[in-house]
C-alpha positions in Angstrom: 30.2 -3.9 -3.0 26.6 -2.3 -3.5 25.0 -6.3 -2.3 27.2 -6.3 0.8 26.4 -2.4 1.6 22.6 -3.1 1.0 22.7 -6.1 3.4 24.8 -4.3 6.2 21.8 -1.5 6.1 19.3 -4.0 6.4 21.0 -5.6 9.0 21.1 -1.9 11.3 17.6 -1.5 10.4 16.5 -4.5 11.5 18.4 -4.8 14.4 16.5 -1.0 15.6 13.2 -2.1 14.1 13.0 -5.2 16.3 14.4 -3.3 19.1 11.5 -0.6 18.6 9.0 -3.8 18.2 10.4 -5.1 21.5 9.7 -1.9 23.4 6.3 -1.2 21.9 4.9 -4.7 22.7 6.2 -3.7 26.0 4.5 -0.9 26.5 1.2 -2.6 24.9 1.0 -0.4 22.0 0.4 -1.4 18.0 3.7 -2.3 16.4 4.6 -0.6 13.2 3.7 -2.0 10.1 5.8 -3.2 7.3 3.8 -4.6 4.6 3.9 -4.9 0.4 1.4 -6.0 -1.9 1.8 -9.3 -3.7 0.3 -9.5 -7.0 -0.9 -12.7 -8.3 0.0 -12.2 -11.8 3.7 -12.2 -10.9 5.5 -14.7 -9.3 8.1 -12.8 -7.1 8.7 -13.7 -3.5 9.2 -11.6 -0.5 11.6 -11.7 2.0 9.1 -12.8 4.8 11.6 -12.3 7.8 11.4 -8.9 7.6 7.7 -7.6 6.7 4.6 -7.6 9.2 2.1 -8.2 6.5 1.1 -9.2 3.3 -1.7 -7.9 1.5 -2.5 -10.8 -1.7 -4.0 -8.7 -4.8 -6.7 -8.9 -5.7 -10.2 -11.2 -4.7 -13.2 -9.5 -6.7 -16.8 -9.6 -5.8 -18.3 -12.3 -7.7 -21.1 -12.1 -10.7 -24.1 -12.4 -8.6 -22.8 -10.2 -5.7 -22.6 -12.3 -2.8 -19.8 -13.8 -3.1 -15.8 -13.5 -3.9 -13.4 -14.7 -6.3 -9.4 -15.3 -5.7 -7.4 -15.0 -8.4 -4.3 -17.3 -9.1 -5.5 -19.2 -5.5 -2.3 -21.5 -6.1 -0.2 -18.5 -5.5 -2.2 -17.2 -2.7 -1.0 -20.4 -1.5 3.0 -19.8 -2.1 2.3 -16.7 -0.1 0.7 -18.4 2.7 3.5 -20.9 3.4 5.8 -17.9 3.9 4.0 -17.7 7.4 6.2 -20.8 8.4 9.5 -18.8 7.9 8.1 -15.8 10.0 4.6 -17.3 12.8 4.3 -13.5 13.0 3.9 -12.7 9.4 0.2 -11.6 8.3 -1.5 -12.4 4.8 -4.6 -10.4 4.5 -6.4 -10.9 0.8 -7.4 -7.6 -0.9 -10.7 -7.3 -2.7 -10.7 -5.0 -5.2 -7.9 -2.7 -7.3 -8.6 -0.6 -9.9 -11.5 -1.7 -12.1 -13.0 -4.0 -10.4 -16.7 -3.8 -9.8 -20.1 -5.2 -8.2 -19.3 -3.8 -5.0 -22.2 -1.2 -5.6 -24.6 -3.6 -6.1 -23.3 -6.3 -3.3 -22.9 -3.4 -0.7 -26.8 -2.0 -1.9 -28.4 -5.2 -0.9 -28.6 -6.2 2.7 -29.1 -10.1 2.0 -26.0 -9.7 -0.1 -23.8 -8.2 1.8 -24.0 -10.1 4.8 -23.3 -13.6 2.1 -20.2 -11.9 0.9 -19.2 -10.9 4.5 -19.6 -14.7 5.0 -18.2 -15.7 2.1 -14.6 -13.3 3.3 -14.9 -15.9 6.4 -15.2 -18.9 5.2 -11.8 -18.1 3.0 -10.6 -16.4 5.9 -10.8 -19.7 8.0 -10.5 -22.6 5.4 -7.4 -21.0 3.5 -5.3 -19.8 7.2 -5.4 -16.2 5.7 -5.4 -13.4 8.5 -8.0 -10.9 7.6 -9.5 -8.8 4.6 -8.1 -6.0 3.1 -11.3 -4.2 1.4 -10.0 -1.9 -2.2 -12.9 0.1 -3.4 -11.9 2.2 -6.1 -14.0 4.2 -5.2 -17.3 4.5 -3.6 -20.1 6.6 -5.9 -17.5 7.1 -8.6 -17.9 5.4 -11.9 -14.3 6.2 -13.5 -13.4 3.0 -13.4 -15.7 1.9 -15.5 -17.5 0.0 -12.6 -21.2 0.3 -11.4 -21.5 3.1 -9.0 -24.4 4.7 -7.3 -24.9 8.4 -4.6 -25.8 5.8 -1.9 -22.3 3.9 -2.4 -20.7 5.9 0.8 -23.6 4.7 3.2 -23.6 1.2 2.0 -19.9 1.1 2.4 -19.9 2.0 5.9 -22.8 -0.9 6.2 -20.0 -3.3 4.4 -17.4 -3.0 6.7 -19.9 -3.2 9.8 -21.1 -6.6 8.6 -17.2 -7.8 7.8 -16.3 -6.7 11.1 -19.5 -8.5 13.1 -18.7 -11.3 10.4 -15.1 -11.8 11.2 -14.9 -10.7 14.6 -12.6 -8.7 16.1 -9.5 -11.1 16.0 -9.1 -10.8 12.1 -7.6 -8.0 10.3 -9.8 -5.3 8.5 -8.2 -2.9 6.2 -9.4 -0.6 3.6 -7.5 1.1 0.8 -7.8 4.9 0.4 -7.1 7.5 -2.3 -5.2 10.2 -1.3 -7.5 13.0 -1.2 -9.4 10.9 1.5 -12.8 11.3 -0.5 -15.6 8.7 -0.8 -15.9 7.2 2.5 -17.0 8.7 6.3 -14.2 7.5 8.3 -16.1 8.7 11.1 -18.4 6.1 11.0 -16.3 3.3 9.9 -13.2 3.7 11.7 -14.2 2.0 14.8 -14.5 -1.3 12.8 -10.9 -1.0 10.7 -7.8 -1.9 12.4 -6.3 0.4 10.0 -6.1 2.3 6.8 -3.9 2.0 3.8 -3.4 5.5 2.1 -2.5 5.3 -1.4 -0.4 8.4 -1.6 0.8 7.6 -4.9 -0.8 8.1 -8.7 -0.9 11.6 -7.9 0.6 12.7 -10.9 2.2 11.6 -14.1 4.5 13.4 -16.0 5.4 16.5 -16.1 4.3 16.2 -12.3 5.6 14.0 -9.4 3.9 10.5 -8.8 4.3 10.3 -5.1 5.8 13.8 -3.9 6.2 14.1 0.0 6.3 17.7 -0.2 5.2 20.6 -2.4 7.3 21.9 -5.4 6.5 22.9 -8.8 6.2 19.6 -10.3 3.2 18.9 -7.8 0.2 18.5 -9.2 -2.1 19.0 -6.6 -2.0 16.9 -3.9 1.4 15.9 -1.8 2.2 12.7 0.7 2.3 15.0 3.6 -1.4 16.8 2.4 -2.4 13.2 2.4 -2.1 12.4 5.6 -3.3 15.6 6.8 -6.8 15.7 4.7 -6.7 11.8 6.3 -6.3 12.9 9.7 -8.8 15.9 8.9 -11.1 13.5 8.0 -10.8 11.6 11.4 -8.4 9.2 11.1 -6.2 9.0 14.0 -2.3 8.6 13.0 -2.1 5.0 14.4 -4.4 3.6 11.9 -2.5 5.3 9.0 -0.3 3.3 7.0 1.2 5.2 4.2 1.5 3.9 0.9 4.6 4.2 -1.1 5.2 3.0 -4.6 7.7 0.5 -5.9 6.9 2.4 -9.7 7.1 5.1 -11.8 5.0 6.7 -14.7 6.6 7.9 -17.9 5.6 9.9 -20.6 5.3 8.0 -24.3 8.4 6.4 -25.5 9.6 5.7 -22.2 11.5 2.1 -22.1 8.6 -0.1 -20.4 9.6 -2.2 -17.4 12.3 -0.5 -16.0 12.6 -1.1 -12.2 13.0 2.2 -10.2 16.4 1.0 -8.6 17.4 1.2 -12.2 16.0 4.3 -14.1 19.1 6.6 -13.6 21.1 4.1 -15.6 18.2 4.7 -18.8 19.9 5.8 -22.1 19.3 9.2 -23.1 17.8 10.5 -20.1 19.0 12.0 -17.0 18.8 11.7 -13.1 17.4 14.9 -11.1 16.6 15.4 -7.4 14.0 17.7 -6.5 14.5 18.6 -3.0 11.6 20.4 -2.1 9.2 17.2 -3.2 12.3 14.7 -2.1 11.9 12.7 -5.0 14.0 11.7 -8.2 12.8 12.1 -11.6 14.5 12.2 -15.0 14.8 14.5 -18.1 15.2 14.1 -21.5 18.0 15.8 -23.8 15.7 18.7 -24.0 15.1 18.9 -20.5 11.8 17.8 -20.5 10.3 15.8 -17.5 10.3 12.3 -18.6 10.1 9.6 -15.5 7.6 9.9 -12.2 9.6 7.6 -9.6 10.9 6.5 -6.2 13.6 5.3 -5.5 15.9 4.0 -2.4 16.4 8.1 -1.3 13.1 9.4 -1.2 11.1 6.4 0.3 13.5 6.6 2.7 12.6 10.1 3.5 8.6 8.7 3.2 9.4 6.2 5.8 11.1 8.5 8.1 8.2 10.9 8.0 6.1 8.4 8.6 7.9 7.2 11.6 8.3 11.3 12.5 4.8 11.6 12.0 3.5 8.8 14.1 1.5 6.9 11.7 1.0 3.4 12.2 3.6 2.1 9.3 4.1 1.8 5.6 2.8 -0.4 2.5 4.3 -0.6 -0.5 2.6 -1.2 -4.1 3.8 -3.6 -4.7 7.1 -6.0 -4.2 7.8 -7.1 -8.2 9.3 -3.6 -8.7 11.6 -4.3 -6.1 15.2 -5.4 -6.9 16.6 -8.8 -6.0 18.0 -7.6 -2.9 15.4 -5.5 -2.1 17.3 -2.1 -2.2 14.0 0.0 -1.8 12.3 -2.4 1.1 15.5 -1.7 2.9 15.0 1.9 2.6 11.3 1.5 3.8 12.8 -0.5 6.8 15.6 1.9 7.4 13.7 5.3 7.1 10.9 3.5 10.1 14.4 2.2 12.2 16.1 5.7 12.4 18.7 4.3 10.6 20.7 6.5 8.2 21.5 5.2 4.5 23.7 6.3 1.8 22.4 9.2 -0.4 22.5 8.8 -3.9 
């Protein structure tokens, strides 16, 4: 019955979303993004029929700082094959990720920067990709064990400009940004970008929420709504913000690994709680201590509804392998973007 209910929710959500898309195209405006990241180290295949974009993670700046390498290219080809099922689907190659370095050296050298951009163009054309997503975590910061320089922010702008010039105007160029909107001069780079994927997650670990929509006493520093506000203040318009949502959680030491968020409330010896201020669930142990911070269908629906209400470009999900076989989490995102209600847990 739960599977049937999920399909019915998706059907109504898709009908509403397709109606919105038709109206949007008729008005000549941007279509809402429904995007997922797909990782090179998993074998899950997303439902291409309900997505506008798949970001493939990852490629990396090579060791000579003048090109890039792609993790598991065979996996990428299998994702590109999904475009046969949905000709409007875009597949974008994401370069970087946490701990992926060589950006600073590449971006600081004009020749290497342009060679890198030409290598991106070659891959885009040869593989049939729709664009490039730069996930440099983060310019001027070496916390991930990568090289960094005070000049990285300025050089990031130069890199994005070169990529746009060499990729041309018809290919997607996006960036992934930290929730605090630091490290990037948005007012200089926005004219080259199609949109910004805001990583509104990893904002806290137990006893704090991973991705709280609003503030509560269990929010460490910043909420999702705060992250949108600081990006707006940095100059990013609403129609270029794609809101990131997590299909994973953070647990205390000893919490079982590999638990899907759809099943988290079933884990033995832990108890489900709902923070109605932050609009996210969490689990506590037998002593009542905060044990697991995560998102479920209910909280993802709230976030997608927020994105719709705020007029944001859409929602992106990290990552597809965190969902279950019937797409419970993605269904909730689509429903929220479409204005369709779901049963609250």
